[in-house]
N, C-alpha and C positions, 0 to 999 in steps of 0.2 A: 692535705698540705705537705705531708711527707712523700706521697706519691709524685705530687707535682715538682717537689724539689729535686727528685732523682731524675725525673723525665726530661727536664731542660738540659742538663749536661749531655745526656744521651743524643738529644735531638741536635744540640750544637756540634757533637763529635761527628755525627753522620752527615750534617750539612757541610762541615768542613771537608770531610772525606769525599762528598759528592763533588764539591768544587774542585778539590785536588785532581780527582779523577777526570773531571771535565777539562781542565787545564791541560792534563796529559793528552786527552783524546784530541783537543783542538790542535795541539802541536804536531800530532801524528797525522792530521788529515791532509788530503791533497790541497793545494792552494786553490783559491777561488778562481772561477774562469776569468778570462780578460775582459775588461769593460769595453763597451764600443768606442771607437775613436771619436774624439771630441773636437779636434782641431786638425788642420793640415800639417802633415809631416814630410820632412825631406831628408833624405840620407845622401850624403855627398862625399866623394874623394877616394872611394875603393873600387874594387874590382866586382863588376856584375856579370853573373853568368846567367844569361837569358833562359837557357833550357832548349833552345832550338838549334844549338850549335855555335851561336854568336857569344862573344864575350866583349864587354865594354870595360877597357881599362880607365881608371880615374872617372868613374861614372857617377851619376845621380839618378835617384828614383824618388817621385813624389807621389803621395797618396792621400786621399781624403775621403771620409765616410766609408772606409774599407775598400776603396777602388783606386787602382793605379791611375794617376792623371798624367804623369810625364815620366819618361825614361829615356836616358841618352848620356852623352858625354857631359861631364862636369862643365858648368857654365851655359848649358843650353836650356836649363830649367829656369822658369820664373815663379817665384813663391810669394804667397800673400804675407802681409805684415805680421800676423799672428801665427805663422808657421812655426812649428818646432824643427830646428835644424839639428841634425845628428851627424857628426864628423865620423866616418868609418874608414878613414885613410889607413891603408896597410891591411884591411880586412876584406872579406868576400861576402857577397849576397847570392844565395842560390834559391830557386824555387823550393818550396816545401816538398819533402819526399813523399811519395804516394805508395803505401804498402798494400799489395793486393793479396787475396787469399789467405787471410789470418783469422784467428779466433780471438784477437784482440777485442776486449770489451764484453766477449761472451764466455770467456774462460779466465779464471784467476789463479786457483791453487790446484794443481793436477791431483793431488792427494785428497782434496776435500770435495766430495761429490756435490755439495749444496752450491758451490761456486762454478759448476760445469753447466753451461746452459747453451751448448752448442749442437746438440743432437736430439732427435725424437725418436721414439720406438717406431718400428714399421719400416717398410722399404720404399713406399711411394708417398712422399710428403712435400709436393711442390707448394703446399699453402703454408708451410712453416717460414717464418720471417725472422731473420736476425735483427730486423729493425727494432721490434718491441723488446728484444732481449738485451739490447746493449746497455752496459753499465758504465756511465761517465765517471763513476767514483772509483774505478779500477786504479790500483796502485801501479799498475804496469804502464798505463798511458802517459803519465808525465815522464817516465823514463825514456820513452820514444822521442819525445820532442827534444831531448838533449842530444840526439844524434841526427836531428833534422826532419823527423817523420811528423808531418803535420796532418796527414790524412790516412785512414785505413779502410779497408774493405773487410767487414766482418761477414764471415762465411759459414753457413751451417754445414754440419758434417752428417755422416751416417747415411744408410740406406742407399738405394740406387738413384733416387731422386731425393736430394737433401733438402731442398727449400730455396729460397731467394735471399740474396745478399744486399747489403746496403753500404753506401759510402759514408764515413763519418770523419768530421774534424777531430783533431786530438785535444779538443777543449769544449767545454759546454757544461750547463747545469744538469741536463738530461738529454735523453735521445733526440727529443724534439729540437733542442737547441743545437745538438752536434751533427745532425744529419745534413749531408749535402745532397745526396740523391737516394731516394727510397726505392727498394726493390729493382736494382739495376739488371738483375738476371737470375735465372734459375740454373742450379748445379746439378749435374748428374755425373754418375760413375759408370763408364762404359766397361763391360767385362773384358778382362784382358785375354788374349788369345792363349797365353801361358799362365798357369797357375803355379805359384811358389809356396812351398811348405817348409817349415823349419822343424827340425827334430832335436828336442831339448835333451834327449838322452846322449847323443853323440855330437850335438851342435852343427849337424850337417844340413844342408839346403838342397832340396830336390825341386826340380822343374819339370812339369809335365803339362800336357794339353788340358785346358780348362774344359771339364766336361759339361759344366753347367752353363756354359757361355751362351749356346742358342736359346736355352730356356729363358734367360735374362733378356735377350735381345727381342724375343717374342713378346715379353712383358712390356717392354718399351714401346714395341710397335703398337700394341693394343692400347697402351695408355695414351700414346700420342695420336692415335686415330680417334680415340675418344674426345681428346681435348680439341682436336681440330674440328671435329663435328659439332662440339658444344660451342666453339668460337663462332662457326658459321651459322648457328641457330640464333635467330634474331631474339626471341624471348624464350628461354628454356622454361619448361614448365616447372621444373625443380632446380634450385641453385645448388651446383655442386661446388663446394669450396675448393676442392683439389684442382678441378678443371678450370674454375674461375681464375686461380691463381696463375694458370698458364696462358691466358689470353694474350698477354703482352708479347709473348714469344711470336705469335702469329700476326700480331699488329705490326711487329718490327720495332717495337719501343724498348724491348728488353733483351739482353744477350742470352744465349744458350752456351753456358760453361761446361765443356766436356772434359772430364778427367780421363786422360788416355796417355799411355806411355809408348807402346810398341807401335812401329811404322804402320803395320796392318791394321791396328786398332784405330789409329789416327784417321786413315783413309776411310775406313769403313764407317766410322761414327760420323764423320762429316757428310759422307754421301747419304747416310741415314737421315741426318737433320734436313738436307736438302730435298729429299723425298717429300717432306711436309711443308716445303716452301719457306723454311726458315732461312734468313739471310745473315743474321748477326750470330756468328758462330765463333767461339774462342776455345782453343785447345789448352788445357792446363796439365801441367806435368811435362809432357812432350820429351821424354827421355831419348827417343829416337827421331825427334823432329828434324835432326840434321840429314836424315836419310830420305825425307820427302819434302825438302825445301821447294822444289818445283811445284808440287801439288798445292802446297800451303800458299804460295805466292799466286798462283793462277786462281785460286778460289778465294783469294782476300781473306785468308785465315790468320788471325793474330794468335800468338802463343805466350802463355804465362808460365815461364819455366820453374822447375825444381830449383832448390838451393844449389848454388855453385861450389861451396865449400864442403866437398865430399868426394868420395871415390866414385868411379863410374860403376854402373850396375853390371856391365858385361866384363867377364874376365879377360876378354881378348881385345878391349878398347884402350885407346890412348888414356893414360892416367890422368892427362890434363883435359880430357874432353869436357867434363862439366865446366871448367874455367873458360874453355874456349866457344862453348855452345852459343851463348848470347851474340858474340861476334860473328859466328857462322851464319846464323840466321839473319842477322842485320844485314850483312854484306850480301845475302841472297835476296834481299828485298822483302823480308817477312818482318812484320812489326812484332817486336818482342819486348815483354816486361820481365823483370826479375822478382822473385818472391822468396820468402822464407817457407812457403808452403805449410800453412796450417799452424805455424809456430806463433807464440804470443811474446813470450820473453825475449827470444833470440831475434825476432824481427828487428830490433834496434840496431843490429849489425848490417842491415840491408845495403846501406851505402857502401860498404867495404866489398860486398859481392859486385857491385857495379865497377868499383876500382880494380878488382881481380879481373874482370872480363876485359878491361882495357889493357891490363899488364900482360895478358896471355893471348891477346889477339890484336889485329891491326886496326882496331876502332880506337879513336881518339878518346880522351877523358870527357870532352864535351858530348860526344856521341854516347858514351856510356851513361852519362847523366841522364840522357832521355830514357833510358831503360827503367828508371825510377821516378820519372817526372811527367815528361810529355806523353810518352807512349801509354802508361797507365791511364791518364787522363783521357786520352782519345779512346782507348779500348772500352772504358766505362761510360764514355758520353759525358764527361764533366769538364771537357777542354775548353769550353767557353768561359769557365771560371778560373781554373787552375791549370797547373802543368807547365806553364812558361810565364815569364814576366813581361807582359805586354800592356800597353795602355788600354784601359777599359776592363781588365781582368782584376780578379780580386787580389788584395795585398796580403797574399799568404807566403811568406818567405822567412829565411833564417839568415843571420849574420854569423859568420865563422872567422877564426883566426887564420884559416888556411884552405887547403883542398878538402872538401866535405867528403870526397871518396877516399881519403887516406886517413889512417887512424891517428896519424901525427898532427894533421890539420883540422880534423873534425871536432873542434872545440866550439860549440855553439854559444855565442854570447847574448844574442837576441833572437827572439822569435816573433813573428807577427802572423796572426790568423784573422783574416777579414779586417785588417788594419788595427786590430787590438793587440797590445803589447802583452804576450803571455808571461806569466810568472814561471820561470824555469826550475823552481824548488822541486825535488823529488824524494822518495824514500831512499834511494841509494846515496844522494848527497847528505841527507840527514844522518845516515848510518856512518858515512865517512867523517862527518863532523864530530859525531859521538865518539867514535873509536880513535880519532886523532887526539882527543882528550886524554883517552886511557893511555896511549902509548907515547905521548908527548912529542908527536911529529910537528914540525913547523910548516 
């Protein structure tokens, strides 16, 4: 009896502690994913940016079951009696931003190895898939939605053949929920003509010819030759998971993403891919893409650029070249997308890269918008669903107080993914509210 007498309070104490901790944990969790749309919705009265260069002032957009049913000037839409009507007068609607070439969802905390799931050991890993590693519970993902990013391409890193990327919505219970397109392409890293080394003693940088370059190219050649032979074999005696993963390249249903910077490397890598009959080729990085615009256009090669908010890599280049690069390629007829290149936290600022590209070149803001909406969708082969706001496409868009490409106007008030209204709470907002209490800000 004495033992029982003392056990009960202990149990009660730990029960209360567990409940208290659970409450704290629940408050700190990401919001639940949006519920599917249950009734028709109509937004009317504001400015709609289609994403293809067109703008509708005082427009209306209607959607039902996650699909856009009508879009046009206000008054042109007919809505059902049970439709939810939302007045967004004085506000703007933009297609959801698409962030390519990121580790969002497969990298969380750089200093915690257990949260890094973006690379495998070894050099030849075409069978590695970002798809199954994607973590929808990432604290980073909700912060992206608040600057308009509704889709991300999670990309594996490391090795010379890194693996396959997939395209995800910024909302979902798990990767099966969140994925829009599985295994959209294989990523390789072309060996640079010049190798750069950094001396940590005197902080000097030296550049010399890459002596291992040909060795890596030979390894590429043998790997792709094996993969093509495997693809052309009707029933291989033994299943090779690495070569099996490369089949879609030769079928023409997946992109070959080539990380290449120098002009020589861009031309050489594209010609290499064409030798094996590959049609869907994308250059990633493209630091000297402005020097080979004619080649890129003639061969229908898209370019996914490095971040623009940086200094140029060449000491004799125009200091504003990174800002101007998207416009240069666009005006030359090359399809271009802007990226934050492997970043995950900083990718939330991608809209401002597009804004900068407009401010430092003669592309209009509506053309710059295409660098982060329409063009990425077309490059990855998801433009039948997203990228522009058109009848029949998914209702995945954001409502802002002003210009999404400008920090002053990029205040996202509503976001819809496949017609579901997304909860815009995130860790940064919770921290803001917490410390606003501490410092007494109004």
